[in-house]
N, C-alpha and C positions, 0 to 999 in steps of 0.2 A: 672841616678838617678831614682828610682821608684817614682810613684805618691805619695805614702805615705811619702817618704823621702822629696819630693819636697814641699808638704804642711807643713810638720814639720819644714823645714828650713824657709819657708815663715812666719810661725807663730812666730818662734824664732826671726826673723829679725824685726818684728813689735812690739815686746813686750816693748822695751824701750820707743817707742812712746806712746803706750797705757798707760803705767804707768805715763808718763809725762803729757799726756792729762788729765788723771783722777785727778792728783794732781793740775793741773791748774784749772780745774773745781771745785775742792773741795775748793780751795782758793777763788774762785769768784762765790759764789752761788747766785741764783736769785729765787725769789718767783714765784709761779704759775701765769701764764698769763703776767708775766713781764720778761721773759727770753730773753731780747733783745740782751745783750752782749753774752750770751751763744749761742743763735742761730746764731749770727754773727760769732762766733768762729767756730762753726760746719760748717757753709757754707764756710768760708774761708779755713778750713782744707780740706773739701771735694773737693774744687776747685783745689787742688794740685794733686788729683788723676786722672788718665786717664779714659776715656770712660764712665763717669757718666753724666746723664742729671739731673740737679738740678732744684728744684722749691720750692716755699714757699706757701704751702696751706693756712696757717694762718700767722699772723704777727710774731709769734715766733716759727714756726716749719719748718722743712726741710724734703723734700723727694728727694732721689737720686735713679735714675733708671739705672740699668746696663742691657742693652739689648744684648742678645747673637746673634750669627750669624745663629743659627738654631732654628726651632720652638721647643717649649716645654712649661712647666708649668710656671706660674707666682707665685713666692714664695716671701713673704714679711718677713722682720725681723724688729722688733720694739724695740726702746729704749726710755725711758722717760728722762727728763732733769731738772725738777724743784726741788727746795730745800724747806726747811721748816722754819717757824718763830721760831727758837730755837737758843739760844746763845751757841756756842760750848764750851765744857769744856775738850777737849782732847788737850794735849800739843804736837801737831805735827808741824814739820817744814813747812807744807803746810796747817795749820789750816785756817779756814775761816777768811778772812780779812773784812768781812761785819758784823757789829754788829747785833746781834739778827737774823741772817740768817745762816743756816747750811745745808749741805748735810747729813742729819741724816737718810736717807733711802736708800742710795746707788745708786741714780740715776746718780751721776757722774760716777760711775763704769759702769753702763749700757751704757751710752753714749760713754765712752772711748772704751768699748768692741766693740760696733757696728762700731765705726770709724776704729778700727783695722781690723775688718772683711771686711769693705768696701775697705780699702787700699789693702788688700791681693787679694780680688776677682776682683777688678777693673783691676788688671794687668793680669787677666786670662780670659778676655772677649772672646777671641777666642775659649775657651773651653765650653762656657756656652750655654745651650739650653734653650730657653725661656727668662725669665727675672727674675732678682733678684731686689727687691725693698727694699730700706733701709728707714725706717720711724723713724725720730727723732721727738718725740712728746713732746709738752708742757703740763703743767698743769695736771699731773695725780693726784695730792694731793687734788684738790679742785673741788667740784661739780660745773657745770655738767661734768667736766673732759675734758681734751683735746682730748681724743680718739673720743668722739662723734662729736666734731667739725671736726676732721680729716675725719671721715666717711662722714659727711655732705659735706666736700670739695672733695669727690670722690676719696680719696687716695686708696680705696680698689677696685676700678673698675678693673675688669679682674683678680683679685687675686684668685688663686686656694687654697692657704693655707698660714697661717701666724704663725710665731714663736716669742715668747718673753721669757725673762728670768728675774729673780730677785735674786740678791745676798741676802743671809740670814746669819746674824751674829750668829744665834743659830744652824746652821748646820755646821758640821766640814768641813774645807777646804779639797778638794779632793773628795767630794761627790756631786753628782747631784741628786736632788730630782725629782722623777717621780711619778705622780699621775694621772692615767687614770680617765676619768669622771670628776665629780665636783672637783675643786681644791680650789677655793675661794667662798665666800658667796655673796648672795644678801645683799647689805648694805644699810639699810633704817633707817630713823629717824622719830620721831613724836614729836609734841609739842601740849600740851593741855592747853588752857586758860580757867580756871574755874572762872565763874563770879557769885559772890554771892551778898550779901548786907552788907555793912560795918556798924559798930556801936561800941558802948562801950562794953568792955568785961564784965561789970557788968550786961548787959541787953542782953544776947544772944537770948532771945525770940523775940527781935525786929530786929534781924540780920539773915543773912544766911551765915554761916561760911564756906568760901571756903577751909580753911585748913582742917576742918573735912571731907568735901566732897573729897578733894584731897587725904587724907589718905586712904579713902575707895577705891578710884580709883587705887591708887598704889597697894594696896593689891589684887584687882581684876585683874589687868594687869598681875601680877606675877602668877596668876592661869591659864592664857590662855594656855600656853604650856603644863603643866601637865594634864589639864582637857579637852582641846579642840583639841590637836594635837596628832596624833598617836605616840606611843612610838618609832616606827621604824624610824621616821623622826628626823632630827637634826635641832634644832632651838634655838636661844638665844633671850630673851627679857630682857632688862635692863633699869630700870628707873634711870637716872643719874642726873636729875635736879629737884629741888623742891624749887621754889622761891616765896616768898610772906611774907607780914607782915613787919611792921617797928617799932612797939612798943608793950610792954607787955600788955597794957590795951586797945588796939585797935583791933577789928576784921576787917581784911582787906576786901576791896571790891573784890579783885581777887587774884588768885595765878596762877603760870605757872609751869607745869610739862613737863619735856622733857626726851627723852631717845632714845634708838636704838634697832633695830631688825635685826638679822642675820639669814638667811635661805639659803637653797640650791635650793629647787624646787619652781617653780612659784606658784603652787597651795597652798602650805603652806604659802608662802609669802602673797598671796592675802587673805587667810583665817585669818591670824593674823591681817592684816590691818582691815578687816571687823569686827573681834571680838573686837578689841580696840574700834571701833566706837560704837558697841552695848553696851559694858560695860559702857563706859563713858556716853552715852545717858541715859541709864536706871538709873544709880546712880544719875546723875545730876537731872533728872526729879523727882526722889523720894524726893529731897530736894527743889523742885520748884526753882532751880537755872538755869543757862544757861552756855553754853560753846562754844568754837571754837576749832576745831581739825584740825591740819594740818599734814597729813602723807606724807612724802617726799620719793619717790622712788629714791634710789641712784644707785650705780653701780650694774649691774646684776652679777650673779655668773659666774665665768670662768669655762667652761666645756672643758676639754682636749679631743680631738678626739682620740678614742682608736686606730685607725689604724695608724694615724700619729705618736702618741707617741710610739707605738710599733716599728715603723720604726726607730725613733731616738734612741731608746734603743739599737736596733741591731747595729746601726752606732757607738754608744759609745762603745759597747762591742768589736767591730771589730777594731776600730781605736784608742781607748784609753785604754780599759780594763774593764772587768766586775766589778772590784773593785770600779769603780767610781759610780756605780749605787746604789741608795738608794731609796727604795719604801717608800713613805711618805703618811700619811693620808691627807685628805682635811682639810683646816683650815678656821676659820671664818673671816679672813681678807678680805678686799675689794680691788678690782683692776679694773681699767677701761679698761684694755685689752679686757674685755668682749665685748665692743662695736664693736671691729673688728670681733669678732666671730659671730656677727649677720649677717655678710656678707660672711664669708668663714670659713671653719673649721680650727682649729689651735691647738697649744700647748703652754703652759706656764710652764717653768721649774724653779726649785729652784737651785741656785748655792751656795754650801756651802762656807762661807767666815769667819768662826769662827777661833779663835786662839787656839792652844794647851793649852795655859795659859787661863783657863776659866774666870779668874778675869778680862780679857780684853773684854769679850763678853757681851755687853749690848744690850738690845732690840732696835729695830728700833724706831725712833722718840725720842730717849733718847739723852741728851746733851753729853753723853760720848760714843755714838755709833761710832764704827769704823769697818773696814773690813781688813782681811788679803789679801794683794794685790796679793798673789799667786792665788787667785780665778779668777783674770782677765784672765790669760792664759787659764784656764779651760773654761771660757765663750767663749773666742775666738775660741777655738778648737771645742766646740760643734756646734757653728754656721757655721764655715768653713766646717767641715766634713759633716754637714747636707746639706749645699748648694751643696757640691760635690755630695752627694747621689741623691739629687732631681733635680739638674740642670746641671750636667756634665756627 
C-alpha cells in the first residue's frame, strides 16, 4: 500500500468517529470560559489514543504532544471549542440540549476535526520527525480570548509554525479558502460617555444637551476614514449604540455612544483610535461639556505566512486536487488565532461548509446556522496531509 493510500484509508476509518464527536459536542455546547464538560470529553477521548502527552494549560483547555523519534520541526494545530448564547432554531436530531446555548460558529466541527487528526497521527508516531502539538482552546468568542491565555501558559514554547482552520457556511463544501497575508481584521471597540448638564426641555439655555453633542460626535466619527485614512487602506468604523434620555421633556445628564473599528494594519488601527479621541475632545470642549472615552483593543489581525500557505496549497494540489483551492479575499471578521502568530508564523484556512441548497446556508452566529458535515473530512485531510509534509 502506498503512503497516499495508507493515509486515505486512515482518514476514512476515522470519519465515523469525527462525525459522532461533532454531533455530541453540538448537542452539549458550553459558553466561553465554562467549557468544563467539553474539555473533559476531549481529554477522555485523547486518553484513548497512543503516544500522546496530555496537559491542561488552563482550567478548560487541553494540549496533546506527539513527539517523534527523530529531530525535526515543532508544528502546532489548533481548534477552538466554545459555543454562543443563542437559542438553536434548527430541527436536527443532534440539536443543542442546552437552552439558549448553541454551536453557531462551527467550533464543534473544529474540535472534532482535530480529534480525528490526533487519532490518525498518534498511530504513526514512529514516522514523525520533531513534534506535532494539538491545541484545544477555550473561549475564542469572548475577550480577552482563550488564545492569549494559552500563549501566556507557554503552549507555544518551541513551536516553529501553527495551523488553524474555520468552517464557513457561506463557502461551498469542497473548497478550501486560501488568503496569503492579512486574512482577518484587528477587532476593536469604543465607548464614549458624554457628560452634559441635565434640565427641562423648555429651558435648553440652562442645560448642556449631551444628545446634541453626541449627534455631532457620531457625524464626525464617520468622517474619520474617508478624510483621515488613505484610500488604499481598508478600514471600517461603525457607531452601533446611542443610549440616553428617558422622557420627552427632560434633557438628560449624559448619553453613551458605542461602536466598533475594524482594520488590518497596526498604523491605521492606532491612527483611528487617536483620531476618535481628537474629535470627541474638540466637540465636547466646544460645548463646555465633559466625556470619558474607552477604546478597547481586541483581537489582532490574522496574518497568513506567505511561505507556509504556499506549501499547504501545494500539498492540497498534490494530495487532494487543485479543484479544492479557492483564493479568497481578507475579511473584516475577528479571530484570536492571531495571538499564536505573535509567537510563531502560521496559517489560518477557511473550510467550505455550505450546502448546495442555499436556503440552508445561514451566517455564523445565526440561530439557524448549520454546516454540511462533508466538510469535516476535508478539514481532516488538510491537517493530516500538511503534517505529513512538515513532520514526516
